[in-house]
N, C-alpha and C positions, 0 to 999 in steps of 0.2 A: 332550505339552505341556512346553516349555523352563521351566526356572527362571531368570528372567532378574534378573540382579543388577547393580545401578548402584554405581559406585565413583568418586571424585574423588582423583586422585593429584597432589600438587605436584613437577613437574619441574624439575630443576636442569640447567644446562649450555646452554639455548637461548638464541641470540642474534640470530637472524633468522627470516623466514618460511619458509626452506628447512629450518631445524631442526624448525619445526613440522609441515612435510610428510613428514619423514624419521620422526619419531615416530609420527605417524598411520599412515603407511604401514606400519611394522614392526608396530604394534598389530594393524591389520586383518588381517595374515596369520595371526595366532594362529586356530587351530580353535576356534569357539565365540564369537569376538569378532563381537557383531552391530552395534556403532557405536563409533567413537572420535574424539571432538572435543577438540582441543589448543587453548588459548587463549595467545598469547604474552604479552599484557599481565599476565594474572594468574599464568601461568606454571603452568597446571593443566591435567590431561588427564581428561575425563569419559568414562568407558567404560562400556558395557552389554554384559555377556555372560553366557553360559550357564554356571552355576555346577557343572552336572554334567560339564561338558567342562574348564572352567578354573578356576584357582585365582589369589588375590592373588599368590602367589610366581611364579607363570608370567607374570603381567603385568609384574611388576617385572622379572624376568629379561630379558624382551624389550627393555624400555626400556634396560637396562644394555647389552644386546647391540648395541641402536642407537647406543650411544655417550653416552647421557645418564644422569643419575642421578634417583632418587627421594628427596626430603627426607624425613629421618626426626627424631624428637624422642626424648630419653632422659629417663625418669621415674626418680628415685631416691626410693624410699619405705621409710619405717621401718615394720616389721611388727610388730604386737603380737600376743600369744597364740599364738606358735608353740610347740608342746609338744616336737616333735623333728624329726629329719631328715626322716621321712617326711611331715610337715605341710609341709615347705618343698617336697618334690617335689609334692605335691598342689597346692598354690597355683601352683607353676610350670606346671604342667599347666591349671590354671584358667585362668590368664592368657593362655598360649599359645593357648588356644581362641578368644579375643576375635578378633573381625575387625579387622584393622589392626595387631595385635600380631606383630611380626617376630622378637623374641626376648624370652625372659623368664628372669631368674636370681635364684633365691632362696636366700639363703645363711643357715642356720639360726644359725650361730655369732654372725654380725654382726648378725642380724635385719633384713637389708635386702632389698629388691627392685630390681633394676634391669631396666627394661622398655624395649626398643627399639621403637617404633611409629610410625605415620604419622599425624600430627596432623589430616590432613583425614578421617580415618576413624574414629578413636578419641580421646577426649580424656582428660586425667589424671583428671577427675571420674569418668569411666566405669571407669577402671582402680581407682579407690579403691572404686567400688562393688562391683566384681567381687571385689576382696579381701574386703570385707565379706560378700558372699553366699557366699563359701567358708568364711567362719566367722572371719575375722580382722580386725583393725584396722588401717588405714594412715594414716601421716602423712607428708606430703610433706617432703621435703628441700629446703628453700627456700634463700634466699640466707644466712640464719643458720643453715646446716645443723648446725654444731656445737652450737649453743645449743639447737635444737629437739632433736637427737638426745641431747644431755646430759639436757634435761628429760624426754624420753621414758624414757630408761634409768632415771633416778632415781626417777620415777613407778612404773616397773614394780617396782623393788627395794623402794621403800616399801611398794607395795601387797603384795608378798610378805611383808614384815616383818609387817604388820598382820594377815594373815591366818594368818601363823605364830603370832604371839602370842596371837591368839584360840585357835586350835587347841590350844596349849600350855595356857592358862588352863582348858579343859575337859578335855584329855586326861590331864593330869599327876594331877590327882585322881581321874579314872576309872581310870586305871591302877594308882594306890595302892590305892583302894577294892577293885579286883579282886583285886589280889595278896593285900591284907591280908585279905579274906574267906577266900581259899583256904588262907592259912597261919594263920587263926583269930587274927589280930593286931588287929582290930578291937574297939571297947568292946562291952560286952555287948547295948546296946540295939539294936546292927545284928542280932543273933541270936534266934531262936524258942526253941531248946533245942539239945539233943544227940541225935543219931540213935544207933541201936543198933551202927554202925560206929565211933562215937566221932567223927563228923563233925558240925560245927554248921550247922543250917540258917539262911540268911539271912531276914530279915523279908519279907513279901509285897511291901512298897514298895521293896525294895532293887532289883529289877530295873528298876522305873519310874525310880528315881534314876539308874540306869546309862544308861537310854534317854534321860533328859532331858540328860544331859552328852553323849552321843554324838550327839544328833541335830543341834546346830549344827555340830559337827564335819563329819558325813557329808553335809550339805546346803547348808551356807554355806561353810565353809573348802574343802570338797571340790566345790563346785558347777561351778566351771570345768573340772573332769574329766568332769563328766557332758555339760556343753555340747560340750567337745571331742570326747567319745566319740561323741555324736548326730550331730555335723557330719561327723564323719571316716566313719561307716557310712552315712549319707546319700550321700555322695559314692564310696560302694563301696570304701571303704578302711579300714584299721585302724591305730591308732597307740598310743603309750605310755598315753593316756588310757583307751582300750578295756580294757587290761589292769588298770590300777588300779581303774576303777569295777567290773569284773567281780570283782575280788579282794576289795574292799572291801565291795561290796554282798552279796557272797555270805555273808559273816561277819554282816553287820548285818541282812539281811532273814532269815537263818536265826534269829536271836536273838529277832525278833519275835512269832511264836507261842508261843515259850517264856514271854516276859514275859506275854503275853496269857492264859497259863495252858492253850493248847491242845495243848502238847507238853510232855514232861518233859525235863530236861537242863540243860546249861550254856548261859549266854549269851555272846557273843563281842563285845560292843560295844566293849571296850576294844581288841581285835585290828583291827577296822575303824577306830577313831579313831587308834590308833598307826601304821597303815598310812598314812593320809592325812596325818598331822601329820609323820612322819619323812620323807615324800616332798616335803612343803611345805619342810621344812628343807633337804633336798638341793637343792631348786630355788631356794631363797633363797641359799644358799651359792654355787651354780653362776652365778646372776645376777651376783652380786658378783664372782666370779673372772672371768666373761666380759668384765664390765666392763673388767678390768685388762689383758685380752688386747689390747684397743684403745688402751691408753695411748700407744703410740708415735704414732697418729695424732693423739691429743689433744695430745701434745706439740708436734708439726708445727705444728698448728693454733694452738697457744699462742704459737708465735714470731712470728707476725704482728704488725705494729705496728698500734695501734689509731687512730692519727692521723699526719698529715703536716703539715709546715710548707711551703705552697705560696705562690709568688709569682705573683700573677695582677694584670695591669695595674698592675705596679710596686708593689703592696701586698702585704705579707706576712701570711698568715692561716693558722690552725690549723683543718684540716679533716678530717672523718672519712675513713679510709682509703677507703671504699666511694665517696667522692666526687671522689677523684683520678683525672684524665682523662689519656690519652695526650698527649704534649707539654707537660704542666705542668712548671714549674722548680721543683725542691724543694730546700729548705735542710736539711742534716743537721749537726748540732753533735756534737763529740766525746762518746763515751758513748751515743750514741743509735742506735736501729735504723734501718736504711736501709728505709723503708716500702714501696717497689714496685721492680721491675727498670728499670734505666735506664742512661745513659751519662753519664760525669762531664763537666760543662762546665768549671767552675773548681775549683781547689783540689787539695791532695794529702793523701793519709792512707794509714793501713794499715787493712785491713778484716779484721775475725775472721770467716771463712766456715765455721768448723770445725762448727758446728749443722747445716749442710747437706752439706759435703764431707767432714768427719770430719779435716780437714787441720788441725793444730793451730798451724802458724806462721801469723801474719797475712799478708796479700797486699797489696803496694804498689798503689795507685791512683792515677791522673794523668789529667788531661784526655784524653778519647778513650777511655779504658778502660771496659768494661760493669761494672756492680755488680748485685748480686742483693738482691732485697727480702729481709727478715726477718735479714740479717747485720748485723754491729755495727761501726758506726764507731769506731775506736779513738783516733786523734790529732787530726787536722785538721779544719777546716771544710768541708764539700763543698757544692758546688752541681751538681745533675744534672738532665737531661731524663727525665721518665718515658717509657718505651718500652712497657712491658707493665704492665697492672693487671689487678685481679680475678681471674678464672680463667685468665688468660693468663700470670700470673707463674710463675716457676720453681718457688715454693713449692707453688701451687695445683696445678701439673702433677705435682709429687713426690706430694703427697697423693692426687691421682687415681690415679697409677700404683700406689701403695701399695693403695688402696682396691680397684683392680682385681685386684690380684695376690692380695689377701685373698679377694676373692670368686670366685676361679676355683677349679676342681676340679684337685687333683693326680692323676695316673693311678693312684697307689697307693691312691686312695680308691674307685676302682671296685669293688673287691671287698667293701667295707663298705656300699656302695650297692646292690649286688646281693643281699646277705645281708638288710640292713635292709628290702628291699622284700617280702621273704617272711617275716619274722621273727616278726611278731605273729601271723599265721595258725598258724605251726609251733608257737608257745608255746601257743594256745588248744587245739591238736590234742593237744599232749602233757599239758596239764592235763585234758582231757576223759579220756584214757587213765589217767591218775593216778587220777582219781576212780572210773573203771571197774574199775581193777586193784585198788584197796584195798577198794572195796565189795563186789566180787563174789569176788576170789582172795585178799584180805588174810588174816593169821593171825588166828585166833580171839582175841577180846578176853578178858581174866581176868573171872571172875563178878562180882567187885566194882569192875569199871572204871565211872568216872564218866562216860564217854562211849559212845556206840555206834558201829555200823560206819559208818552214814551220816555222823556227826559226823566221825569220823576221815578218811574220805574227803575230806570236804569241807574240812578244815583243811589236808591235805597239797596238795589241788587249789589252795586259795588261796596257799598257799606258792610254788607253781609260777609262778602268774599275776603275783605280786608281784616275785619274785626276778628274773624276765627284765627285762633292761635294754637296750632298742634305743638309747637316749640315748648311752651310753658309746662305741657303735659310730660313732654320728652324729657326735661331737664329736671322735673321736681324731685325725682328720687336719685338719679346718678350724682348730681352737684352735692347733695347732703351726705351721701356716702363718701364721696371724695374727701369733702372737708373733715367728716367724722373719723374716718380711717387715718387720715393724715394727722388730725390732733391726737388721736390714740397712739400712733407711733412717737410723736413728740413726748409722750407722757409714759413711754416704755409698755404701752398696752398695743399688742399686734393683734388684729382681726385678719383671719385667713381669707373669708369670703364676707360679702354684706348680707348673707342670711344669718351669719353668727352676730354681726352688728346689730340687725334687727331682733333676733330673738333673744339676746342678752337682756334687753330692756323689758321683756314680758316675764322674767325669771320671780318665782314666788318662794323658793326653797334654796338654800346655798348649802351643798355638802361639802365639808372640809375634811381631807385626809389629814390625819393628825401628825405623822413623822414628817418633817421637812416642810410641812406647810404651817401648821400652828407652832410647832417646836422647831428649833434649829436643824434638828435631824443629824446633830452630834451628841449621842449620849455618852455619859462617863459613868464609871463604877462609883457607887456611893458608900455600899456596904458589902462586907464579906461575913456571913455567919456560918460557922461549923456547927455540925450535928454533935452535941455534947456526948452522944453514946458510942461514937467512933473515934478512934485516935487519928487525927488528921489537923494540920496546923492551915491557917488561912492563906499562906504563901503557896503551900502545897495545893490546896484546893483549887486556887487561882491558877497555878502552873498547869494542873491537869486539864482544867476547862479552857485555859488559852491554848494549849498544844491542839485540842480538838477543833477550836475556832480558828485555828490557822488556815483550814480549808474553806472557812465560811466568808460570804461577801455580805452577810447580813450587818446591818449598823450596829446592833446590840452585841454580836459576836466580835465585831471589830473593836468595840469598846473594851471588852474583856481582854482581847489581845494586846490592846495599846496599853492597858493598866500594867498587865504582867511585863511588858516590855520596858515600861518607865521603872518598875521595880527592880529591873535587871534579873530576871527570873530566867532559868534554863529550859528553853521549850525544845520540844522534841518532835519530829515528823510523825504525825499520825499514821495508823494504817487503817483500812476498811471504812474510810470516812463515808458517812451517809446523811443526807440532809432531807428532812420532812418538812415541808412549806407550811408555815403556819403552826409548827409545833417544836421543831428543834434539831439538834445533830447528835451524832453518835460516832464514836471511832474506837480504836484500840490505842493506848498510850503506855508504853513501858510494859506490855503484857497484860493490862488491866483494861476492862471494858469501862469506858466514860460515856455518860449521857449529859447533856446540857440542854434543857429544854423547859417547857411549861407544864401547867398542871394536867391538861390534855395528855401530854405525852407520857407522863408518869402514871395517870390513871389507866391509858391503854395497855400499859406494860404491867400494871399491878403493883407498882412499887409504892411503898408506905412511907409516909413523910416523917414518921417517928418522932412526934413533937414539934416539928417546924411549922404546923399550920398557923400558930398564933402570930409567928414572926413574919409569915407570908401576908397575913392579914393586915399587920401592922405597916408593912413597907408599901402595901398596895393603896393604902388610905392616906400615904403621903406623896402619892402620886409617882410611885417607883416601880419599875417593872422587875419583878423577882424571878430570876432565872435559876431554876432548880438544878442542883448537881448531884448525880448518882455515881458511885464507882462500884464495880461488880454488883449491878442491881441494888445496892443499898443507898438510900438518900444521905449524901455526905455534907450537905450544906446548900447555902443560898448565896448568889451574887446579885445584888441590888444593882439596877442600872436606872439611871433618871436622864431625860432629855430636857434641856433647858427651852422655856417657853420664849418664842421671839419676843422682842420689845414692842413691836407694832400689832401683835395679834390681838390683844385686848382692845385697842382702839378700834382696829379694823372690824372686829365684830360688833362694837357698840354703833360704828358707822352703818353696818348692815341693818342692824335693829331699827337705827333712825330711818331708814329707807323703807321700813315696813316688810323686811324680809325674815323668814324664819332660818335659822342656822342649825344644822346638824354637823356632828363630828363623827367620822367612821375610823375605826381603829381595831387592829389585831389584839390590843391590850384586853386584861381581863376588866371586868365591869367596874370593879373598885378603883383601879388606877385611872380608867377614862373618866369616871365621874369627878375624881379629885382634880383632874386637868380641867374638866369642862367647867368647873365650880370656879375655877382661878380666872378663865377668860369669859364667862357668861355664855356659854352654849345652850342653847334651847333643847336640843334632843341628842341623845348618846346612842350610837350603833357601836356596841363593843364586841369583842371576840369574834370578828368577822374575818374569815381567811381571805387571802388576796383574791382567790377565785369566786368569792361570794360578794365582792363589793359591787359589781354590776347589779347583782340581784336585789340587793338592798336599795341601791338607786332606782330600779324598776318598780320596787314597792312603793317608794316615795313618790313616784310619778303617777301612782295610783292605777297602774295597769294591772296590779295583782293584788288582791285582798280577798281572803276567804273564797278564792274562785269567781268573784264577781267584779266586773269592771267598775271603778270607782271615778270620782271628779278628778279630772287630770291636773297635777300640778306641773308648772314648769320648773325643771330642776337644774341647776348648775352644779356642776362637780368640780372641785378645786383639788389639784395633786400635782406630784413632780413629773408625771408624764411618764414614769417608767414602770412600776408594778401597778400603777392606776390605769393603765391603757384602756383596759376593756370597761371600766367604770366611766372614764371620761368619753368614751365612744357611746355608751349607753345614755348618758345624760343628754338633756336638750341641748345644753352649752357645756363644753369641757373647757376649763381654763387650766392651763399647765404653767405651773410656777417654775421658771428656768432662769438661766443667765444668758448674756448675749451668745455665748459660744455654742449652746446646744439650740438656739432659737430655731434653726433649720430642721432638727430632727424633731421637734415636738409635734405629735399627731394631733394635738387638741385644735378646735377651731379658733381659740384664743389663747394668746401666750403672753404671760406677765414678764417682761425682761428683768425686773429685780425680783428678789426672794421677799418683798414687802406685800404683805396680805391686804394692805389697804388699795393695791391695785385692782383688787376685785369689784370694790365699791367705785372705784373710778371707772372701771369698764363698764360696769351695769348704768351708772350715772351717765356717762357719754352715749350710751346705747339709747337710753330714755330721751335724751335731749336730740339725738339725731333723729330718732323715730318721730318725735313731735315735730321737728322741722320738716320732715317728710310729709306728715300729715298735713301741717299748714301749706305747704307748696301745693300738695295735690288738691286740697280745698280751694285754694286761690285760682288754680289752673282749672279746675272743674267749674266753679262758680262763676269765674270770669266769663267763660265760654257759654255757660247756661244762661246766664242773665244777659249779656250783651249781644249776643247772636240774636234772641228775640227782639230785643231792643232796636237793633239795626234793622230787622225785618220790617218792624212796626213804624219805620220811618223817624224814630228818635235820635239817630246817629248820623252826623255829617261824614262822608267817607275820611276826610282829612283827620277830623277827631278819633276816628275808628282806626286809622293807620297808627295814629301816636299812641292809642291805648294798646293796641296789638305789639308795637315796637317795645313798649316798657313792660308788659305782661312778664316775658322771659327774663328781662333785666331784674325784675323784682324777685322772681323766684331763685336766681343767682345769688342776688344780694342777701335775700332772706337766709339762704344756705351758709353764705359767708359770716353771718352772725355768730355762727357757731364756733368760729375761731377765737373770737373775744370772749366767750362765756367761761366763766369758772368752774371747773369740774373737779 
């Protein structure tokens, strides 16, 4: 008997009845598919299939293969009551098991879950119910995500503070009474008399007093540990709560029969209470410190303007930022924040974009120029049209990028994850062996000892359970990644994921694209040389070339067209326009065949330069690009174009050299021009005459993957480009860095985006990565060495359980605090 399942999927990309038939036909080809009905008006597919043969992922893959998509939703939830990284992984598994959930990512550090799901199969309410069933609490990240999150964080810290205060109120007197009794420091009414050994016995009610003080700590302050442990064990898992409950309960429940007079010996209520209170103190400090790791996000959110002065139907009104719509006309006075992204319609001003790009100098803005929301209008009154609002603004995209990077897992974290998964069971095993070892094989106790063999074994077992700290290992990488990516955002360096943040620090070779990266990308005509052998003026040569370039989008072509326009030349519409990438352009102008291109294009067509070779060499040695012009297949002259080197390029390359990196330049220019530019800025290696499609191959060669057909030593290569024609090379490089502006940040495909056009951002990105990686290694070393050294020390009897609890509580605080040091480091 088959187990039939019915699902409804929202299909995207369908436009006609043929699309419906295509989707249905493809779905029906699946083995186990019983029926598939697709509706064009509702854009949904209802499928019945045998769940033993097919799964949801198979159905989605088939729709994708047919050329269509399945619409998905994304839920961001704030998760409360996560104890450690094991809880985060457990919740991830619980969410991933839900029908309709495609991806689930839970981050312990940020206490957030991001779930990708199919809205027709599962709802956000069901997701929250699943979180609750796993033993946690979920809050939705709505439109006012920053407020909801801030409230949730504040509530958690306040709750931890309240429980800590209650714990201290009962634990401090309990600890002082216990120590006072042991050292005979209490007033006489606490004692019954003196024993033969000179010890003073406490009153019978003393044990009951200690129990009364310990009880609220154990079962009120520590109750969440019991709940967490129960839910973890119910889900066939074990986390930090299990260790705390086992350790504190062993001390507490061992003391009960002694208090009831069923056994003789010491009570250890103060040990149980101190364990719980110290761990609560650690958790409180950790919660506060973790709140500070996300301060960069809060700062970015705080940049947003709250209101906007909008002109609608000729009436000026101040409205909430959430009510601004695309197409609205907005007025911004000097000293005010730009509320949303837009384009200037009237007015001129200087805009301070430093909060987003890290660029300190204000940027001049005039009609037609784009402006970014959250930047500061310094001088004049501006009227602009809103082009992007809400989640589409550059600021919102930056915040999402940083959040995505903070939520991603760095490769270096894999080891910690693998260890954390088996850590608690191993610790419990060591604790059991410790008890057995001391109970059965421990050295004989002195005759006058106030503890017996069982008590000694129990104390050492408790110390092992309490000293173990899986939290420090779970926090080691994510906290450093959070601080690192946040600091990067403040400096105008955006990392798309933590893998890019980790890998950037290992870079050995930096490849820089020339146009728009080393140079300004705004070339201008410098020389016009005509062929003396034919009758043509420089203006006529420029007019013909510019008429051809009217159809070109290349920066060099645009500079020729701009020069002709400046001179007021009469340009005509070209016919039969053809462009050859990396070579040049060709078209008919006034019935004459005109070619504008490089030497390769002329050689391919067999056009002789006719005495212009020496001029070409001279111009190239001056770092100018010689554009050759042929009219009716005869070389008519040269138009030289030069691109200005950015002011920061030389300093940026010198900085990279100081960091021990090799710097290469890649360009389509000829070797002489490229060498001249390289000499000016101090480039180590020049890769010239490289066609756009050949850039990725050159990067591959530098990586050492191809050399005479033999695999070589691998270099870690970073490619820096404008992210447009360099896309394949950026993708091929180990680390791709796109130099952009705030407006195109969301479009950059590179793992790293430098918000300003300043090349010094490359050194900052690599330096930040190195320091973050160093912090992660320090954290992991501490987390591992702490457990490796102190667990055996506790097992060998060198640690009192109370000292063990203190050390455990502060180990994770140390890791978070060490990560926070990154914020203050100069990069």
